[in-house]
C-alpha positions as a Markdown table, in Angstrom:
| # | Residue | x | y | z |
|---|---|---|---|---|
| 1 | Unk | 88.8 | 76.1 | 104.9 |
| 2 | Unk | 89.9 | 77.1 | 108.7 |
| 3 | Unk | 93.8 | 77.1 | 107.5 |
| 4 | Unk | 93.3 | 79.4 | 104.4 |
| 5 | Unk | 91.2 | 81.6 | 106.8 |
| 6 | Unk | 93.9 | 81.5 | 109.4 |
| 7 | Unk | 96.9 | 82.2 | 106.8 |
| 8 | Unk | 95.2 | 85.1 | 105.7 |
| 9 | Unk | 94.5 | 86.6 | 108.8 |
| 10 | Unk | 98.0 | 86.2 | 109.7 |
| 11 | Unk | 99.4 | 87.6 | 106.7 |
| 12 | Unk | 96.9 | 90.9 | 107.2 |
| 13 | Unk | 98.6 | 91.1 | 111.2 |
| 14 | Unk | 102.0 | 90.7 | 109.1 |
| 15 | Unk | 101.6 | 93.8 | 107.1 |
| 16 | Unk | 100.2 | 95.9 | 110.7 |
| 17 | Unk | 104.0 | 94.8 | 111.9 |
| 18 | Unk | 105.9 | 95.8 | 108.6 |
| 19 | Unk | 104.4 | 99.5 | 108.5 |
| 20 | Unk | 104.9 | 99.9 | 112.4 |
| 21 | Unk | 108.4 | 98.6 | 111.4 |
| 22 | Unk | 109.2 | 99.9 | 108.2 |
| 23 | Unk | 108.6 | 104.2 | 107.7 |
| 24 | Unk | 107.1 | 105.1 | 104.8 |
| 25 | Unk | 104.4 | 102.4 | 105.1 |
| 26 | Unk | 101.0 | 102.9 | 106.1 |
| 27 | Unk | 97.9 | 101.3 | 106.7 |
| 28 | Unk | 95.3 | 103.7 | 108.2 |
| 29 | Unk | 91.8 | 101.5 | 108.2 |
| 30 | Unk | 93.6 | 99.1 | 111.1 |
| 31 | Unk | 92.6 | 95.3 | 111.0 |
| 32 | Unk | 90.1 | 95.5 | 108.2 |
| 33 | Unk | 92.1 | 97.7 | 105.8 |
| 34 | Unk | 95.1 | 95.0 | 106.3 |
| 35 | Unk | 93.1 | 92.1 | 105.6 |
| 36 | Unk | 91.8 | 93.7 | 101.8 |
| 37 | Unk | 95.5 | 94.1 | 101.8 |
| 38 | Unk | 96.8 | 91.2 | 102.1 |
| 39 | Unk | 94.4 | 89.4 | 99.7 |
| 40 | Unk | 95.2 | 91.9 | 97.1 |
| 41 | Unk | 99.2 | 92.0 | 97.2 |
| 42 | Unk | 98.2 | 87.8 | 97.0 |
| 43 | Unk | 95.9 | 87.8 | 94.4 |
| 44 | Unk | 99.3 | 90.6 | 92.3 |
| 45 | Unk | 101.5 | 87.9 | 93.3 |
| 46 | Unk | 99.7 | 84.8 | 91.8 |
| 47 | Unk | 98.9 | 87.0 | 89.0 |
| 48 | Unk | 101.2 | 89.9 | 87.6 |
| 49 | Unk | 104.2 | 88.9 | 90.0 |
| 50 | Unk | 104.1 | 85.2 | 88.7 |
| 51 | Unk | 104.1 | 86.8 | 84.7 |
| 52 | Unk | 107.1 | 89.3 | 86.4 |
| 53 | Unk | 109.4 | 86.4 | 87.5 |
| 54 | Unk | 109.4 | 84.1 | 84.4 |
| 55 | Unk | 110.2 | 86.9 | 82.6 |
| 56 | Unk | 113.0 | 88.9 | 85.2 |
| 57 | Unk | 114.5 | 85.1 | 86.1 |
| 58 | Unk | 117.6 | 85.0 | 84.2 |
| 59 | Unk | 117.7 | 88.3 | 86.3 |
| 60 | Unk | 117.1 | 86.4 | 89.6 |
| 61 | Unk | 119.7 | 84.2 | 88.8 |
| 62 | Unk | 122.2 | 86.8 | 88.2 |
| 63 | Unk | 121.1 | 88.7 | 92.0 |
| 64 | Unk | 120.9 | 85.8 | 93.5 |
| 65 | Unk | 117.3 | 86.3 | 94.3 |
| 66 | Unk | 117.4 | 90.1 | 95.6 |
| 67 | Unk | 115.7 | 91.0 | 92.5 |
| 68 | Unk | 112.8 | 89.1 | 93.5 |
| 69 | Unk | 111.9 | 91.2 | 96.4 |
| 70 | Unk | 112.2 | 94.2 | 93.8 |
| 71 | Unk | 108.9 | 92.6 | 91.8 |
| 72 | Unk | 107.1 | 91.6 | 95.4 |
| 73 | Unk | 107.6 | 94.9 | 96.1 |
| 74 | Unk | 106.3 | 95.9 | 92.7 |
| 75 | Unk | 103.6 | 94.2 | 94.1 |
| 76 | Unk | 103.4 | 96.1 | 96.9 |
| 77 | Unk | 103.1 | 99.7 | 95.5 |
| 78 | Unk | 100.4 | 98.3 | 92.7 |
| 79 | Unk | 98.1 | 97.1 | 95.6 |
| 80 | Unk | 98.9 | 100.4 | 97.8 |
| 81 | Unk | 97.4 | 102.4 | 94.6 |
| 82 | Unk | 94.7 | 99.8 | 94.8 |
| 83 | Unk | 93.3 | 100.1 | 98.1 |
| 84 | Unk | 92.4 | 102.6 | 100.1 |
| 85 | Unk | 93.1 | 102.9 | 104.0 |
| 86 | Unk | 96.4 | 101.0 | 102.3 |
| 87 | Unk | 99.0 | 103.9 | 101.7 |
| 88 | Unk | 103.4 | 103.0 | 101.1 |
| 89 | Unk | 105.5 | 105.6 | 100.0 |
| 90 | Unk | 107.4 | 105.0 | 97.6 |
| 91 | Unk | 110.1 | 102.3 | 96.0 |
| 92 | Unk | 112.1 | 102.4 | 99.0 |
| 93 | Unk | 109.3 | 102.0 | 101.8 |
| 94 | Unk | 108.4 | 99.0 | 100.0 |
| 95 | Unk | 111.5 | 97.1 | 99.3 |
| 96 | Unk | 112.0 | 97.2 | 102.6 |
| 97 | Unk | 108.8 | 95.9 | 103.8 |
| 98 | Unk | 109.3 | 93.6 | 101.0 |
| 99 | Unk | 112.5 | 92.2 | 102.8 |
| 100 | Unk | 110.5 | 92.1 | 106.4 |
| 101 | Unk | 107.3 | 90.7 | 104.9 |
| 102 | Unk | 109.7 | 87.9 | 103.7 |
| 103 | Unk | 110.9 | 87.6 | 107.1 |
| 104 | Unk | 107.7 | 87.4 | 108.3 |
| 105 | Unk | 106.3 | 85.1 | 106.3 |
| 106 | Unk | 108.9 | 82.6 | 106.6 |
| 107 | Unk | 108.5 | 82.1 | 110.0 |
| 108 | Unk | 104.9 | 82.1 | 109.9 |
| 109 | Unk | 105.9 | 79.5 | 107.8 |
| 110 | Unk | 107.8 | 77.9 | 109.6 |
| 111 | Unk | 105.9 | 77.8 | 112.8 |
| 112 | Unk | 102.4 | 76.8 | 111.4 |
| 113 | Unk | 104.3 | 73.8 | 109.5 |
| 114 | Unk | 103.4 | 70.3 | 111.1 |
């Protein structure tokens, strides 16, 4: 349980970092909005994102996985519509936010491994 809370907090901090790095990617509610947005993005990726990744698997193969970033960008855009205090200004910021968030998540997972 403690590990889950730490992962949630690190995901929210990663979102805050993305909001500082990517123009058009805004979190106006501080850590609270980032925590809510990270939960919503996680739930969307686990449900709708998983279905879309299965459906578009051939396209992901042909694009060498780049299309998975487009799906993640779509989940970020959808989350920005659902969460107050979290706003993404279009597909460009959502895509680059997805790229930076993926890199940060990879670094967090690498640092947190046992």
